[in-house]
N, C-alpha and C positions, 0 to 999 in steps of 0.2 A: 829644553824643548818640551812643549806641552803635548800630551797624548791626544789622539783623535777624539776619545770620549770625553776628556777634559773640555775641549773645545765645543763639543755638542752640548755638554751640560751648561755651558755659558751662553747659550743662544738668547736667553732672555735679556742678558746684560749686553752682549756684543751685537746681537741682531743677526738675522738669517744670512744676509748677504756678506757680512764680515766673516762670519763663521765659515761660509763656503770658500771665500778667498783665502783664509788662513789655512783651511784644509788643503788647497791646491798648493800652497807654499810649503806645507808640511810634507806633501807627497814627495816633492822634488828631493828633499834631504833625508827622507825616511828609509829605513830598511824595509825588506819585503813583508815582514811580518806586520807591520804597521800599514802598508799600502792597501791591502785588501780590506781593512777596516775603514780606511778613509773613504774608499769607493762605496763601501756599504752605507755609510753615513751621508755621503753625497747623494746616494739614491734616495734615502730617507727624506732628505731636504729638497728633492726634485730639482736638482741643478740642471737648468735649461740654458745657461749663458756661457758654457765653457766647452762647446763641441770640439773645437780643434785640440784642446788639451786632452779631453777623454779619448778622442780618436787616436792620438798619439800613444796614450797609455795602452790601448787595446793592441795597436799594431807592433809597438816596439818593446813592451814589457816582456821579460823573460820567464817570470813565474806564471805557469798555467792558471793557477787559481785567481791571481790578480787580473789576469786578461779576461777570464770568464766574467768576473765581477764588473770589469769595464764595459764588456759586451752588454751585460744586463742593464748597465746604467744608460747606455746609448739606446737601447731598444725600448726602455721604459720612459724616457724623457725627451726623446727628439722625434720630429716628424718622420714619416716612413722614408720619404725620398732622401732625406739627409742621413738617417741612421743606417740604411741599407749600404751606402757607399763603403765604409770601412769593412763591413761584414762580408760583401762581395769580394773585396780585395783579399781578405783573409781566406775565403773559400777557395780562390784561384791561386793563391801563392803560399799559403801556410803548409809547412811539411808535417806539422803535428796533427795527427787525426783527431784527437780529443778537441782541440780548438776548432778544427774545421767543422766537426759535428755540431758543436755549440753554436757557431755562426750560422750553419745551416738551420738549426732549430729556430733561432731567433728571426732569421729571414722568413721562414714559414709563418711565424706568428705576426710578422709585420706585413704579410701579403706579397710574397715573392711573385714578381711578373713572369707571365707565360713564357717569354722568349728567354729569360734567364733560366727558368726551371728546366726548360728543354735541354739547354747546354749542360746543366748540372747533372741531369739524369744520364745523359750519354757518358759523362766522366765516371759517374758511380758504377754504371753497368761494365764499363772497362775495368774499374777497380776491383770488381768481383773475380776477374781473371789474373789479378796481380799474383807475384810470387810470395808476397808478404801476407801472412794470415791475419795480422792486425789490420791491415788495409782492407781486406775482404770483410772483416767484421764490422768496421766503421761504414762501409759501403752498404752492407746489408741493413745495418741499423738505420742508416740515412734514407735508404729506399722505403723502408717501413714508415719512417716519420713522414715522408712525402706522399705515402700511399700510391706508389708507382705500380699500377697493375701491369704495365707493358714490361715490368722486369721479371714477372713470374718464370719465364723460360730461362732467363739468365740465372735466377736464384736457384732453380731446380738443378741446373747443370753444375753450380758451385758446390752442391752437396757431395759431389764426387770428390772427397777429401777425407783424410784420416784424422784431421784436426777436430777434436770434439767441440771446442769453443767456436769454431767457424760454423760447424753443423748446427749448434744450439741457436746462434744468432739468425742464421739463414732460415731455420725452422720457425723461429718466433716471428720473423718478418713475414713468411708465407702465411702464418696464422692471422696476422694483422691484415693482410691483403684478401683473405677469405676467398681465394680462387679455388675452384673444384679441380683445376688441372693439377694441383699439388697432392691431391688424395693418394693417387696411386704410389707415389714415391714416399709418402709419410707413413702409410700402413706398415711397411716392413720394419720401420724403426721402433714399433711397439714390442719387437723382439729383443731390443737391446738390454744388456745387463746394467747400463749406466742409468742410475736413478734420475739424475738431473736431465739427461737427454731424453729419457722416457716421459718425464713429467712435462717438458717443453713441447715434446711431440704430441702427447695426449692433449694438452691444452689447445695446441694449433688445430688439431683435427676437430676437437670440440667447437672451436670458434668458427671453422669452416662449415661443418656439417650440422651444428645445432641440434634440433630435435631428431634428425635423421641418423645421428651417430650410432646409437645403440643398434638400430635396425641393420645398418651396414656391417657392424661388427659380427652380428649373429649370422648374416648371410655369408660373411667370409669364412666363419667357422665351418659352415657346410661345404665349402669349396676346397678346404685344405686336405692334404693326403697325409700318409704316414712318414713322410721324409722328416729328417731331423730339423731342417729349416722351417717346415711348416709347423712342427711340433713347438718350436720356441715362439712362432707367431701366434699360435693358439694360446700359449701361456701369457704372452703380452695382451692378447684380446680379453682373456679372462680377467686380468688385473684391471683393465679399462672398464669392462662391465661391472666389476665389483665397486670401483670408484664411482661409476655413473648411478649405481643404486637403482637400476631399472628392473622390476620384477619380470619383465617380458623375457629376461635371460634366464629365468629359473629352468624351464624345460630344456633348452639348449645345453645348459650346464649339467643337468642330470644326464644328458647323453654323453657328456664327456667323462662321466664316472667309469666308462669303458674304454677310455682312450688308450692308444698304443703306449704312451710314455707315462711313467709313474708320476713325474712332476707335474704333468698337465692334470692328472687325476687329483692329486693333492691340493693344487690351486684351486680346482673346481670345488672341492669340499669347502675350502676356506670362504670362497665367494658365495656358495650356497648358506653357509652359516651366517654370513653377514646379511644377505638379502631376505632370508626366511629362516629365523633360528629353529622353527619347528618343521623344516622341510622334510625330514624323515617321516614324520607322522602325517603331514599334510599330503604327501605324494607317496604314501605307502603302497598303494595299488600299483602305480607306475613302477616303482622300485621292485615290487615282487614280480611283475611281469617280465621286466628286464632280467632279473635273476634267473627266472625259469628259462628264458631264451638262451641265456648263456650256458646253463647246465645242459640243454638239449644239444646245443652246438658242440659241446665237449663230447 
């Protein structure tokens, strides 16, 4: 039995059509390790004459990687009206979330029709309330892919979970949708000790707020009190201002050198060192005044 690459290398001798036919025959008798490669080569050769066979590979194949390659082959080489048929079938009937997501992604690229999209969005919103965390994750990912603004409220509600992976995906999607309704629920996540959750949340807020982000953070600093929860929010905000590298944060950070919590004071010093290495010298007068006020209060 010849390998797929052997047949591909024989294209000058056998001709493109003959190689394609031989590859389909080889697919039927091949093990899974060969099938993905066969489909990759068929895609390179732009096979446009075997829709029924490729559709069957996509729907009936057990190996997810092979099915994904079959889906790519369909989307790349067949007209929209024809290629969307098996993708829609999979979207409505497939139990594997990974395959459903690939089908949805390809459908969007092919120009998913409005009436089909509406039905899919309702299913995805419902999936956000699933008992399965993996279903919630795929639903959130798909809603981001489709850029469904009407799902913002549903996404915010789905953050009420202790599963970090779900939260990360939902927050990432909210950042993609860039809807300001999400800001008030994302700000508290800046206090998280989980680095990957914090980073995803920071990026989402930055995407939503753009140039307004540092100004909002500075404003929130002024509104927080001495409660422990607000102390950790200040800590997270300082990290964000440090990452944004915005010099407008220098004076507010100097104010935090008098914060109630030592960890906030320490983080403020680190942020100031990054923003302005000579801040102690540059703002010497302000620091002296603050020191005098503190002594008088004591």
